[in-house]
KENU-64235 format. One record per residue (C-alpha): residue in one letter; x, y, z negated. Coordinates in pm, whole numbers, padded with zeros to 5 digits, always signed. Layout:
# KENU-64235
aXYZ...
# end
This chain:
# KENU-64235
x+02547-03308+00056x+02417-03638+00108x+02050-03750+00052x+02004-04084-00100x+01825-04322+00145x+01531-04343-00057x+01465-03962-00051x+01533-04006+00324x+01273-04299+00313x+01007-04085+00144x+01073-03779+00333x+01014-04003+00645x+00692-04130+00481x+00571-03793+00388x+00598-03707+00757x+00374-03968+00860x+00135-03901+00594x+00145-03533+00596x-00230-03440+00716x-00447-03407+00441x-00777-03456+00486x-00944-03162+00303x-00762-02934+00555x-00875-03100+00870x-01123-02789+00916x-00893-02516+00836x-00873-02230+01119x-00528-02287+01193x-00599-02648+01308x-00892-02540+01527x-00768-02551+01904x-01053-02355+02028x-00944-02040+01829x-00681-01771+01953x-00304-01822+01894x-00299-01510+01699x-00583-01623+01479x-00466-01949+01388x-00101-01819+01292x-00259-01561+01102x-00431-01799+00911x-00155-02036+00831x+00054-01739+00736x-00190-01634+00490x-00196-01984+00305x+00166-01994+00248x+00370-01910-00037x+00674-01692-00039x+00890-02013-00094x+00718-02204+00159x+00747-01917+00389x+01151-01930+00361x+01169-02283+00379x+00995-02240+00720x+01310-02036+00810x+01556-02331+00820x+01619-02597+01105x+01492-02841+00863x+01145-02766+00773x+00992-03004+00492x+00651-03093+00522x+00361-02911+00302x+00103-03201+00230x-00136-02957+00073x-00202-02809+00426x-00144-03131+00630x+00173-03005+00763x+00429-03239+00878x+00825-03226+00895x+00974-03074+01163x+01347-03044+01275x+01498-02812+01542x+01752-02860+01752x+01766-03179+01972x+02007-03136+02226x+01873-03199+02568x+02102-03039+02817x+02074-03304+03099x+01897-03596+02906x+01792-03597+02572x+02134-03598+02421x+02192-03637+02031x+02001-03507+01698x+02152-03415+01364x+02071-03644+01114x+01916-03565+00780x+02187-03600+00558x+02496-03453+00725x+02485-03173+00995x+02777-03342+01175x+02633-03684+01186x+02486-03726+01487x+02243-03992+01616x+02269-04030+01994x+01991-04103+02240x+02045-04379+02520x+01788-04257+02767x+01826-04110+03144x+02171-03923+03128x+02129-03687+03411x+02429-03513+03620x+02602-03252+03362x+02436-02915+03376x+02701-02775+03651x+02603-03071+03859x+02222-02989+03856x+02317-02635+03952x+02517-02761+04222x+02182-02893+04403x+02079-02514+04477x+01740-02705+04435x+01493-02563+04149x+01204-02775+04261x+01430-03097+04197x+01558-02953+03893x+01220-02885+03733x+01132-03257+03771x+01461-03332+03607x+01352-03088+03335x+01012-03243+03315x+01167-03584+03283x+01392-03496+02994x+01095-03339+02834x+00886-03685+02832x+01172-03882+02711x+01230-03606+02422x+00872-03666+02369x+00891-04040+02349x+01198-04037+02090x+00953-03798+01878x+00701-04057+01904x+00947-04284+01778x+01117-04101+01513x+00950-03752+01435x+01177-03680+01136x+01502-03740+01346x+01386-03613+01706x+01242-03263+01702x+01062-03124+01954x+01236-02754+01974x+01520-02828+02243x+01844-02660+02252x+01848-02594+02645x+01927-02484+02871x+02270-02333+02852x+02282-02002+03056x+02635-01890+02978x+02793-01772+03277x+03065-01945+03454x+03279-01634+03489x+03611-01817+03394x+03671-02171+03529x+03913-02264+03236x+03641-02213+02976x+03613-02540+02779x+03214-02546+02778x+03203-02499+03189x+03029-02864+03214x+02716-02683+03006x+02635-02388+03210x+02519-02378+03592x+02702-02087+03771x+02889-01762+03769x+02630-01597+03947x+02299-01458+03722x+02047-01543+04008x+02135-01886+04059x+02179-01937+03690x+01860-01785+03641x+01656-01992+03898x+01781-02306+03777x+01776-02238+03411x+01361-02120+03485x+01296-02457+03663x+01453-02666+03397x+01302-02479+03136x+00969-02511+03306x+01027-02881+03340x+01091-02892+02947x+00773-02694+02872x+00530-02881+03092x+00251-02750+03312x+00003-02679+03008x-00102-02309+03037x-00086-02313+02628x+00075-02622+02506x+00444-02680+02513x+00577-03043+02586x+00918-02925+02433x+01040-02577+02322x+01340-02487+02517x+01594-02264+02376x+01828-02074+02597x+02211-02105+02479x+02433-01884+02404x+02356-01513+02367x+02564-01320+02508x+02887-01309+02684x+03007-01688+02535x+03300-01784+02755x+03599-01904+02575x+03652-02099+02300x+04024-01993+02186x+03908-01839+01842x+03557-01822+01962x+03411-01691+01638x+03665-01418+01608x+03720-01278+01958x+03511-01031+02072x+03369-00981+02435x+03409-00637+02570x+03121-00569+02776x+03099-00214+02980x+02692-00096+02986x+02698-00167+03349x+02841-00528+03340x+02585-00597+03040x+02297-00513+03239x+02377-00605+03536x+02567-00950+03519x+02539-01063+03132x+02189-01019+03051x+02013-01130+03407x+02104-01499+03347x+01866-01486+03001x+01624-01259+03133x+01528-01455+03424x+01391-01767+03204x+01258-01557+02935x+01052-01330+03172x+00919-01626+03341x+00820-01770+03028x+01014-02071+03083x+01210-02044+02728x+01075-02004+02407x+01373-01840+02265x+01764-01775+02266x+02044-01935+02042x+02318-01648+01892x+02664-01755+02022x+02953-01767+01797x+03170-01481+01945x+03159-01126+01855x+02986-00872+02150x+03165-00509+02134x+03298-00567+01782x+02960-00688+01627x+02892-01082+01562x+02630-01203+01807x+02459-01336+01496x+02345-00976+01394x+02274-00856+01762x+02006-00613+01777x+01963-00683+02113x+01790-01040+02002x+01487-00827+01899x+01518-00487+02099x+01618-00646+02427x+01528-01000+02468x+01155-00969+02312x+01114-00679+02547x+01148-00934+02860x+00833-01124+02764x+00474-01082+02606x+00513-01425+02471x+00613-01470+02115x+00977-01598+02098x+01153-01828+01834x+01525-01738+01799x+01743-01965+01654x+02126-01924+01497x+02403-02152+01631x+02528-02432+01385x+02677-02272+01097x+02675-01925+01253x+02506-01752+00956x+02763-01837+00708x+03033-01752+00991x+02981-01372+00895x+03117-01393+00561x+03328-01736+00548x+03529-01666+00893x+03442-01315+01032x+03432-01132+00687x+03173-00907+00841x+02988-00909+00540x+03105-00906+00163x+02825-01130+00055x+02561-01391+00189x+02259-01232+00083x+02375-00930+00296x+02477-01146+00576x+02156-01367+00558x+01918-01052+00560x+02138-00889+00846x+02052-01189+01060x+01674-01211+00984x+01650-00824+01056x+01856-00861+01384x+01581-01106+01528x+01698-01450+01456x+01401-01671+01296x+01588-01987+01197x+01909-02079+01023x+02096-02376+01162x+02317-02452+00830x+02367-02690+00555x+02232-02991+00715x+01869-03090+00593x+01922-02872+00268x+01706-02561+00270x+01825-02459-00099x+02130-02239-00002x+01923-02028+00261x+01636-01992+00047x+01857-01874-00233x+02039-01608-00020x+01702-01489+00145x+01531-01472-00211x+01862-01263-00330x+01829-01028-00055x+01471-00985-00139x+01517-00916-00463x+01792-00653-00392x+01575-00486-00131x+01782-00584+00164x+01444-00732+00369x+01083-00757+00250x+00845-00994+00257x+00722-00821+00604x+01044-00914+00776x+01005-01277+00636x+00654-01283+00766x+00750-01172+01123x+01017-01465+01159x+00756-01708+01016x+00508-01595+01281x+00773-01690+01521x+00791-02018+01386x+00423-02087+01353x+00339-01975+01701x+00584-02212+01842x+00501-02509+01618x+00100-02443+01692x+00197-02472+02067x+00377-02772+01979x+00054-02921+01889x+00194-02949+01515x-00130-02841+01393x-00389-02973+01600x-00588-03282+01475x-00507-03460+01758x-00130-03343+01807x-00212-03149+02141x-00203-03302+02518x+00128-03424+02485x+00115-03631+02185x+00001-03928+02411x+00354-03971+02549x+00504-04298+02413x+00856-04453+02384x+00794-04589+02743x+00895-04303+02895x+01251-04357+02812x+01491-04448+03067x+01178-04537+03283x+01240-04678+03625x+01128-04351+03797x+01355-04144+03581x+01635-04381+03707x+01537-04289+04069x+01503-03951+03998x+01862-03984+03831x+02013-04132+04148x+01848-03875+04368x+01975-03594+04176x+02340-03701+04136x+02338-03766+04536x+02213-03397+04588x+02447-03258+04345x+02742-03387+04493x+02951-03141+04731x+03165-03259+05025x+03505-03043+05005x+03681-03170+05296x+03627-03403+05595x+03883-03503+05832x+03613-03740+06019x+03658-04029+05815x+03342-03969+05635x+03065-04124+05649x+03227-04457+05612x+03117-04683+05928x+03034-05028+05755x+03428-05118+05660x+03495-05473+05617x+03728-05400+05302x+03796-05137+05026x+04031-05079+04797x+03871-04836+04502x+04127-04768+04247x+04178-04458+04019x+04119-04402+03641x+03749-04319+03716x+03698-04583+03944x+03541-04847+03734x+03400-04674+03393x+03170-04360+03327x+03206-04150+03029x+02950-03943+02869x+03001-03588+02755x+02956-03431+02441x+02613-03328+02460x+02507-03631+02654x+02364-03960+02519x+02491-04287+02557x+02463-04418+02890x+02191-04722+02864x+02387-04885+03188x+02641-04793+03410x+02670-04791+03791x+03045-04734+03835x+03190-04568+04181x+03320-04936+04224x+02972-05103+04198x+02822-04870+04457x+03106-04932+04689x+03094-05319+04573x+02715-05326+04687x+02805-05225+05048x+03152-05383+05112x+03231-05763+05077x+03594-05764+05029x+03689-05486+04758x+03998-05451+04530x+04102-05225+04246x+04278-05076+04015x+04341-04780+03747x+04633-04646+03924x+04799-04581+03607x+05168-04612+03467x+05237-04830+03146x+05507-04654+02982x+05712-04721+02682x+05839-04451+02463x+06185-04470+02331x+06310-04245+02043x+06643-04137+02183x+06816-04098+01842x+06721-04446+01701x+06666-04644+01984x+06325-04758+01873x+06011-04732+02055x+05650-04608+01928x+05479-04912+01816x+05129-04977+01714x+05089-05163+01389x+04717-05253+01415x+04348-05063+01436x+04267-04918+01095x+04302-04567+01030x+04595-04672+00789x+04758-04850+01038x+04988-04604+01119x+05222-04617+01461x+05559-04642+01401x+05907-04672+01537x+05934-05061+01538x+06005-05216+01836x+06357-05231+01959x+06245-05379+02307x+05912-05291+02449x+05615-05537+02363x+05272-05498+02431x+05209-05312+02103x+05481-05063+02239x+05365-05020+02570x+05103-04745+02676x+04876-04677+02962x+04918-04344+03065x+04644-04125+03210x+04728-03764+03300x+04367-03605+03304x+04380-03256+03379x+04614-02919+03238x+04895-03122+03134x+04665-03341+02871x+04675-03716+02862x+04549-04003+02692x+04764-04309+02589x+04612-04641+02562x+04825-04944+02357x+04853-05213+02614x+04832-05456+02294x+04528-05389+02110x+04368-05137+02376x+04311-04827+02149x+04416-04481+02173x+04699-04318+02034x+04570-04026+01813x+04663-03805+01576x+04560-03679+01217x+04786-03408+01127x+05005-03608+00926x+05048-03925+01132x+04980-04138+01434x+04755-04406+01471x+04535-04644+01735x+04214-04683+01567x+04006-04546+01824x+03844-04705+02173x+03749-04391+02338x+03788-03974+02285x+03462-03923+02111x+03292-03725+01852x+03367-03343+01735x+03712-03369+01665x+03919-03538+01963x+04252-03604+01845x+04372-03842+02115x+04530-03573+02320x+04889-03544+02399x+05120-03385+02654x+05454-03532+02764x+05680-03227+02837x+05996-03328+03031x+06289-03160+02910x+06580-03053+03147x+06794-03325+03037x+06534-03567+03129x+06387-03648+02790x+06019-03557+02663x+05901-03397+02381x+05546-03541+02269x+05303-03240+02210x+04989-03313+02010x+04694-03143+02215x+04388-03247+01983x+04166-03016+01824x+04380-02859+01519x+04591-02710+01787x+04294-02492+01916x+04138-02429+01551x+04396-02198+01455x+04228-02057+01158x+04282-02366+00931x+04564-02588+01153x+04918-02645+01218x+04975-02444+01578x+05161-02620+01861x+05251-02934+01675x+05474-03191+01844x+05570-03558+01755x+05838-03573+01492x+06035-03846+01296x+06097-03835+00953x+06443-03962+00786x+06293-04293+00700x+06171-04323+01058x+05773-04263+01036x+05626-04042+01286x+05445-03755+01195x+05348-03382+01360x+05561-03081+01307x+05672-02771+01494x+05836-02770+01807x+06188-02709+01658x+06168-03042+01473x+06026-03210+01735x+06188-03560+01838x+06311-03646+02176x+06161-03966+02357x+06268-04132+02704x+05974-04223+02907x+06026-04598+03056x+05809-04711+03323x+05702-05093+03243x+05470-05117+03533x+05374-04887+03800x+05013-04864+03886x+05049-04608+04136x+05268-04853+04360x+04999-05116+04275x+04740-04884+04418x+04924-04803+04719x+05001-05162+04793x+04624-05261+04753x+04507-04937+04979x+04771-05084+05267x+04588-05393+05293x+04227-05246+05290x+04010-05062+05576x+03942-04748+05398x+04070-04649+05022x+03866-04456+04764x+04071-04265+04506x+03839-04186+04194x+04049-03910+03990x+03922-03651+03800x+03846-03529+03409x+03749-03682+03109x+03491-03507+02927x+03619-03528+02601x+03977-03445+02663x+04162-03127+02799x+03869-02900+02849x+03527-02918+02640x+03377-02757+02334x+03678-02623+02111x+03898-02658+02387x+04006-02415+02695x+04215-02537+02990x+04553-02375+02990x+04545-02423+03377x+04362-02572+03692x+04577-02841+03744x+04475-03224+03775x+04734-03450+03632x+05090-03542+03772x+05009-03930+03760x+04646-03858+03945x+04811-03626+04162x+05086-03909+04248x+04823-04145+04299x+04653-03964+04578x+04961-03891+04778x+05071-04288+04736x+04732-04415+04855x+04693-04152+05125x+05064-04253+05266x+05011-04584+05241x+04613-04568+05409x+04519-04246+05640x+04150-04371+05604x+04167-04263+05223x+03877-04075+05048x+03919-03879+04718x+03642-03865+04480x+03697-03607+04225x+03475-03642+03917x+03526-03340+03696x+03349-03109+03471x+03493-02773+03616x+03719-02673+03898x+04060-02846+03952x+04335-02752+04216x+04318-03048+04448x+04319-03063+04831x+04300-03366+05045x+04161-03445+05413x+03849-03600+05266x+03746-03494+04930x+03436-03554+04740x+03353-03362+04403x+03089-03473+04170x+03037-03393+03798x+03040-03673+03559x+02711-03745+03695x+02535-04030+03472x+02434-04386+03483x+02369-04351+03864x+02707-04213+03947x+02830-04504+04122x+02509-04534+04356x+02506-04156+04437x+02885-04161+04542x+02809-04454+04734x+02502-04300+04918x+02726-03994+05006x+03030-04180+05115x+02803-04434+05334x+02586-04159+05475x+02254-04267+05334x+02257-03928+05167x+02393-03627+05359x+02561-03417+05132x+02433-03064+05061x+02548-02977+04732x+02710-02646+04701x+02982-02514+04459x+02832-02265+04212x+03139-02102+04108x+03464-01989+04274x+03738-02266+04283x+04060-02028+04253x+04361-02149+04460x+04622-02061+04189x+04691-02057+03807x+04729-01703+03793x+04438-01587+03640x+04360-01285+03399x+04330-01353+03026x+04056-01552+02912x+03937-01298+02696x+03885-01016+02943x+03515-01025+03010x+03520-00697+03251x+03498-00888+03613x+03506-00550+03778x+03883-00468+03685x+03990-00867+03670x+03849-00954+04000x+03682-01283+03848x+03400-01453+04024x+03296-01402+04390x+03122-01081+04302x+03446-00896+04243x+03745-01136+04359x+03914-01036+04663x+04198-01313+04688x+04107-01631+04922x+03998-01914+04671x+04058-02293+04726x+03714-02317+04754x+03427-02060+04755x+03130-01995+04565x+02847-02165+04769x+03062-02382+04969x+02993-02729+05042x+03001-02910+05378x+02750-03163+05588x+02792-03442+05820x+02568-03242+06072x+02602-02892+06183x+02389-02594+06157x+02334-02288+06372x+02189-01940+06284x+02001-01690+06481x+01794-01391+06484x+01852-01247+06155x+01560-00962+06087x+01465-00727+05800x+01111-00619+05831x+00974-00451+05507x+01040-00666+05204x+01140-00984+05425x+01470-01118+05542x+01421-01397+05799x+01661-01589+05993x+01611-01891+06229x+01820-02198+06127x+01871-02503+06334x+02022-02850+06323x+02268-02870+06586x+02417-03212+06484x+02335-03548+06539x+02183-03666+06207x+01913-03524+05970x+02053-03305+05668x+02013-03033+05424x+02118-02664+05452x+02146-02423+05173x+02071-02121+05339x+02207-01794+05104x+02119-01431+05131x+02389-01195+05022x+02386-00819+05015x+02683-00540+05006x+02610-00191+04916x+02869+00020+05127x+02822+00359+04947x+02759+00393+04605x+02856+00629+04268x+02952+00319+04096x+03192+00026+04191x+02973-00246+04367x+03050-00601+04399x+03191-00727+04714x+02866-00919+04775x+02588-01023+04586x+02365-01342+04593x+01982-01230+04659x+01805-01537+04742x+01864-01900+04851x+01687-02211+04997x+01768-02562+05037x+01582-02678+05352x+01599-03022+05532x+01596-03049+05900x+01622-03331+06170x+01835-03312+06447x+01717-03027+06666x+01483-02901+06464x+01475-02531+06374x+01287-02373+06096x+01252-01978+06007x+01394-01920+05644x+01248-01612+05488x+01352-01415+05186x+01190-01160+04963x+01417-00861+04922x+01248-00575+04742x+01410-00227+04718x+01382-00285+04331x+01628-00570+04349x+01892-00351+04503x+01862-00141+04155x+02196-00053+03987x+02261+00063+03621x+02317+00416+03584x+02519+00442+03288x+02543+00853+03360x+02149+00849+03281x+02110+00508+03104x+01860+00367+03303x+01807+00138+03657x+01848+00353+04002x+01823+00254+04342x+02073+00483+04548x+02074+00631+04910x+02284+00399+05039x+02325+00140+05387x+02319-00214+05250x+02474-00520+05457x+02260-00786+05478x+02439-01088+05510x+02316-01496+05552x+02528-01795+05547x+02592-02093+05416x+02856-01991+05135x+02992-01666+05025x+03289-01659+05265x+03095-01830+05577x+02830-01579+05665x+02671-01660+06004x+02450-01352+06045x+02444-00990+05947x+02262-00683+06002x+02223-00368+05778x+01926-00205+05572x+01925+00188+05523x+01760+00244+05191x+01615+00607+05105x+01585+00677+04752x+01807+00880+04520x+02124+01038+04483x+02298+01031+04149x+02298+01362+04012x+02646+01523+03897x+02710+01418+03551x+02626+01718+03322x+02889+01666+02993x+02704+01960+02821x+02440+01670+02709x+02511+01462+02447x+02713+01154+02596x+02787+00823+02458x+03131+00727+02503x+03053+00366+02618x+02899+00557+02887x+03246+00619+03057x+03340+00539+03425x+03696+00393+03351x+03900+00313+03065x+04223+00177+03001x+04386-00007+02706x+04078+00093+02437x+03852-00153+02291x+03463-00159+02245x+03347-00127+01892x+03040-00127+01622x+02960+00210+01569x+02777+00053+01263x+02694-00309+01138x+02340-00288+01211x+02348-00107+01574x+02513+00098+01809x+02860+00112+01987x+03155+00317+02005x+03488+00288+02206x+03807+00250+01978x+04148+00316+02110x+04501+00413+01989x+04747+00620+02094x+04797+00635+02505x+04433+00459+02561x+04198+00681+02740x+03848+00677+02901x+03732+00887+03167x+03394+01045+03319x+03411+01096+03713x+03302+01408+03903x+03148+01598+03553x+03038+01921+03513x+03119+02078+03133x+03108+02336+02896x+03386+02523+02649x+03312+02395+02318x+03372+02025+02263x+03228+01812+01981x+03253+01467+01922x+03155+01209+01673x+03477+01032+01515x+03581+00788+01279x+03966+00696+01186x+04132+00555+00881x+04434+00804+00905x+04324+01025+01142x+04487+01156+01496x+04362+01362+01804x+04164+01376+02161x+04343+01537+02423x+04110+01626+02702x+04299+01620+03040x+04181+01694+03359x+04229+01456+03698x+04426+01191+03512x+04558+01040+03181x+04847+01269+03231x+04687+01555+03390x+04642+01943+03292x+04567+01959+02904x+04221+02116+02875x+04215+02100+02484x+04300+01867+02173x+04046+01779+01914x+04215+01699+01586x+04024+01407+01438x+04021+01398+01059x+04063+01078+00833x+03710+00988+00777x+03790+00722+00509x+03668+00425+00728x+03563+00304+01071x+03236+00311+00968x+03237+00638+00802x+03170+00925+01115x+03285+01293+01117x+03315+01570+01376x+03610+01666+01578x+03589+01963+01784x+03829+02167+02022x+03758+02476+02271x+03841+02432+02620x+03801+02566+02972x+03476+02489+03110x+03486+02363+03486x+03434+02035+03705x+03598+01733+03763x+03728+01407+03625x+03759+01442+03254x+03978+01218+03057x+03971+01169+02673x+04328+01035+02576x+04366+00882+02244x+04640+00995+02012x+04638+00778+01667x+04406+00475+01573x+04056+00614+01614x+03677+00574+01713x+03482+00794+01924x+03080+00714+01958x+02956+01036+02137x+03056+01340+02243x+02944+01692+02399x+03108+01989+02604x+02843+02245+02525x+02803+02550+02740
# end
């Protein structure tokens, strides 16, 4: 629903006029009173409709109490990004302030102190925008994203920090503290962590369930969120779109039971956009919205991000839930207290607006923030390969070529770049004679049946591309950019616009891939006969619940172009009109050095809504690298991507899309003004042969450095320098681990010293190694420093799923210090005396989810409100290692059609101890009992499923 302009202006005026003179001395407005007293006073003055309205993302003013309008959700991932407009939840208003490097680039600095400064700058700019327009720019900011980057193909890789929870926690804590400011009570902004929990795939993201074992949930997935919350560096979490173990995260009881246990501060948890509606409209988890909305509230979410600025549907559904007894006013009050607590700390109810109210628009894109941006971009760059060409030694000429040489792109969660310093600009500032070119092929696409070419007919939405030209003209020539994952864009040589699709036809009305729906994506698929099929790779191919799957460009009987299934795809010939690769190579041959700038487009082939099918750089870009390298041995490849890509070259520098200062930062590193010390925050696999992106069990899939055993292309923590470092004298004394690090080279540089451990002996599977600490230090040539880490006994605790608690085992630990996860420079051992995990006694009631191993099963919800179960079908199994058990087996089970559970010893096909018949209980949430008599004993017990059923718990009583 669109709000008339007059209504918007009236609302804006009411915001500015909201404080009421008669309310000036109310207790909730008194900064000298305790927070709880202020919140309690205000809560007691609110009517029920007013309380319900405060549970929405768009909170209307309450003039009678002097309360102004507030909107949640300013995006601030690596700078102030955008804000939802009042009248349309998908109509964004973009900022144009400082755009820092993408989040994965911020983490690549391995420098929490620097990232706190970045967060502080972003928080100030958010305040600056709020000062300009408090209706549009709210102060609850949705950042940082702490989703773990456990799969490099995940579309939102650019938004997260690392595959490692400790590093993610350290960087998110730093960024969050910067966003909040240093005042002990007041908040500069209120950061919210995204997205709880285990959300790392875009394909059918609202329908897929992340299977989490209790061990990985506690040891891997939750700690990334716990770090910032427990450090009071964030004011809440946002629920994610996916399900975990069969239950949508928007009704995950851990939002209350677990997340709020991490701090004694009041948290303000929010839904993701449209998430509460998905419970009924997409996931079909609840039958009606009052039931769904009540469950959202009771699970621990305090804000509904739905329906733009229209609070009506939410209020209506929550009112119905109250009337039906699904929730009480006490439930509403609990959530409203969270809202009011954070708004009080933002200064909303102070007469003067609090200490951060003095911040003005002058901070936006300030000179100081530009300098910080350049520093951060330089410190985040990672030198992957160097044959000795770098740093460049004052060349007299240079060829700077490639599709990213002369342009910068923003990503979906950034603001507009207020200015651009491209890689070409950065080199031009240092080299007098510079030539350039995009290095692209200009092609024509000839329909083989008709002999006509795909031709642009105009730049309007109704000017559909058609088979028009019989010989290539500017209108039927296209600049082809092969980005990553086999996905390309086609820019028309005649009108400069991109070819795009809209389900029915093709057009050229967009200058760049941009916006929520990116339709300008195609893949040219070469056939065995040399022809090409053109697959449309835009958004509808991914959003499979309402779109045509796998569409290809087709030709109708009248010659018009459209999209159709592959069987109806048209065949085209690809004609190269001009070869930009050859032209770039020719330029490189004449220059002293060549810089090839290649990589990804932040809106193409991998971003929100689009996972990548593989890790490859586009064929055109690979050919460009090879051609330029052949023409000039002094070639440096600059790889600018949002994620890992399989590229190897003798001289290779990686950066994210690093904001307006990208070109300065790249030049600073290439010419040696900045000695590179960025380090990779995730493993770069050397192969496309990876497990299913939907499999979240790292211990089984071998993903990330924690469990991976294959040699990667580039390892976690990896990065080179222009100097060298020596490590000596690793020692462990009490809780301290120390090592001496020396700059053994000829130039000043930074080293990121990394501490890892490995537990040699355990009752449970252990990671190959695990990061326990890191420090980025600066050393002059010949300078040494002793680097110390704190490693407490409790840091070595593991989750004991046999007893449902943390435990430290009697074990020997390898203590490993080095420059990356696979470059260990010093090692020693530490013997820890603690406890031995007792033999498991299955005579006690045991949760089925607390298995030791499994095959085939999925993890499911016991009820819609709480609890977990194991769901399986014939042949699936769960096992319990080294257990003792009695003769009487009983289990809590559910099944629509009935089945059986076999108890076997030693293996899924081992000796049959007994069979428990599972009755048809009438539904998956209707639980019954299965029982059997078995022979008591000890050993590895397997429960083998026979039929479709669920088991929640069992016991083998004596």
